C-alpha positions, 0 to 999 in steps of 0.5 A: 515301194521304194524300189518301184519309186526308183524305177517308175519315174525313169520308165515314165520319162522314157515313155513320155519322150517316146510319145513326144517324138511321135507328137513332133513327127505327126505335127510336122509335114512333108512339103511338095519339095519332098522335104520334111518341115517342122512347125510350131504353133502360129504365135511361136512361129512369129517368135521364131521369125524374130529369133531368126532375124536376130540370129542373122544380124537384122535385129530382134524384129519381124521385118528388118528395120521395123521395131515393133514388139509382136511377141510377149515371150522375150526369154523364149525368143532368146532361146529360139535365137540360139537355135536359129544361130546354130541350125537351119530354119526347120532344124531350129524349129525341131530343136525348140520342140526337143527342148520343150520335151526336156522342159516338161521332164524338169517340170515333172521332177520339180512337181516331185520335189514340191509334193514332198515340201507339202507333205512335210514330215509325212513325206516318208510315210506309206503314201510319200513314195506313191505321191512322188511318183504320181506327181511326176506322172500327173505333171506329164499327163496334162495334154494342153501343157504338153501341146503348147510346150511341144508346139513351141509356145512359152507355156512350158518355160513359164511352168518351169520358172513358176515351179522352180520359184515355188520349190525354192520358196518352200525350201527357203522357208524350211531352211532359212538360207537366203540364197534360196530366196534370191534364187526364187526371186530370180526364177520369178524374174525369169518368168517375167522375162518369159511372159510379162503378165506372169506378175500375177504369179509373183504377187501370191508368192510375195504375200506368202513370203511376207506372211512367213517373214512376219511369223519368223519376225514374231518368233525372233522378237527383238533379236536380230533374227526377226528383222533379218527376215524382212531384210532378206525379203526386201532384197529378194523383192529388189532382185525380182524388180530388177528383172522386171525393170530391165525388161521394161527399159529394154523394150522402151529403148529398143521398141519405143514402148514399155509394153509389147504391141500385143498388150495394146492389141488385146487389152485396149479399146474394149470395156472390162465388163463385156471382156470379162464376160467373154472370159468367163464364158470361155473359161467355164468348160475348163472348170468343167474338165478340171472339176475332179481336180479342183474339187479334190484340191478344195477339199484338201485345202479345207480339211488339211489346211496349210499356208503352202497349200493356200499359196498353190490354190492362189496361183491356180486362182490367179491364172483363172482370174487373169484369163477371165480378165483378158477376155478369154483366148482364141483356142480352148487349149487352156494356154493361160491356166496350163502352167498351174495345173501341175500345182492343182494336181498336187493338192488333189493328190494330197486330198486322195491320200488323206481320203485313203488314210481316213478310210483305212482307219475307219471302223467300217473299213477295218470290219470289212477287211479284217486283218488283211493289209490295208495300206496296199488297198488304200494306195490303190485307191490313190492310184486309181483316183489320180488316173481318173482325174487326169483322164477327165482333165484330158477328155476333150483332147483324147483323140490327139493324145492317141494320135487318132487326130493330128495335133491342132493346126498341124494341117494348116501349118503344112499348108502354110509351108507349101504356100511359103515355098510357092512364094519363094518360087514366084517372088523375089526377095523384095516382095511383100506378103500380107497374111492373117496367120503370121507364123509359118508363111513369113518364117519359111518364105523369108519375105517382108510381111504385113500382119493383117491382125496387128500383132506386128503392126502398131496401127492395127493394134490401136484400132477399136476392136470389132464387137459385132460378133463377126470375129467371134469364135464359138461362145466368145463374141470378140476374140482377143488378138483377132478382133482388130483389122483394117483391110483397106489399110493393109491391102489397099494402102500397103499393096502387098504382092501377095495376100492371104485373104480379101475378106475378114470380119465385116470387110470384103475387098473381093470386088475391088481386087478383081482387076488388081490381083490374079490367082495362080496355082503353085505347089498345089495352092492358090496364090493371090498375087498383085497384077504387074508386080515387079517382084513376081516372076511372071516368066515362071507362070508359063508352066503354071495354070493361071486365071485372072481374078481372085 
């Protein structure tokens, strides 16, 4: 088993890198100019635009001169800025995708280390090596985590920071080295820089450390060692709070608001009960897909309880509770819960190992197998159980896993790139474009943009949400981040030279726009351009098919 353990993770890692390379390729597209363009998920492309402007001297802004924080992933945006400083637009995107694959491998390695800390003295028993290998595999097997990370979202970076914090926390408790505690606090601080709402993970870790400090203090009694645990914990809390405070101060000084504009967009204007109900209805299918893992995790927590396992379970519960609190998400790819799935899988693996031990020691099992070796059969049970539970967790994504279907939004990203190229052909650098999907088109066109849905617009973010059901997707009646809009403001008042749509939700400006916008064809796409705009190269339309009216 030891020899297999040395070989299995590298082989799994190579297979994962090959799969990631195929994913990156099929998520890209060849545009009408014959070049291949790489694209991230739409929100990540918004961050890439901030990063590109920052790397090229315009500041950490979406539009030069407009200080609105339309991203929630400060640390990820800084990493994007490093790529944007060094590479072309498309190559910078590819760099972020490659970085995502490496992050996921680091997450898998941390999962191996954490499962050892859970097993404690049993880590070198017959199931220890198998659990380490399966922990590595399960961390790489959850498609939503792979999807969001390879599509440039901060999900992978947040998972890396979270698992680093958990591992260092356990190592501190085992060895009582203060440096491990301070590093754990720094990792959770970096998680806060990655996503401000990661504070929901900091609380369970803090409570666990407080419980351990209490236990250590009780064991130390009146000696200096008892009080030292609390002093170290207080200093670790200050390290974490230093990260939190520094980001809040930066956001206030740079953007004028302590919290990102997206917080206002998603969480204000809607009462808690209907929002939470939408969140519950949204998250319920995740509970169904994760049922084998969650049930096994609960069994392990009950029958082989330890404070460490309770911490992992609390982190999983925190992510689910937060998803419900914010009212769900537009996409059922489980972005908020994905970072804690590797932790839930570790608990499930522990349960499978415990079940295998119990069966192999039972009289009925012994009577059936006689003197045959029991350990290999029990290990096979753990292996098969792990494969089945991860297969069930990915059941709705299997066609994307096998590339029968292209990754979600890959096609629309390709459309966006061609629209961006068309806008670069037909407009000058002073043109203004109005978009609903605010990622690939603004990024690749380089034009000043109007965000119809308000991520980068304070006015839209402060509007009351549309709860009529007009912007309800699937079972969610009012989709967070997509339920605030005012086309009269975005189109009639701001008058962009290009508009992506003339209707959204309950508003339709098609009649109003008939004598104000003209539809032209460029690079195989219909573009709605403002009539008589001085920023449109009308002379180029002599060889394009054009028609009046949108």
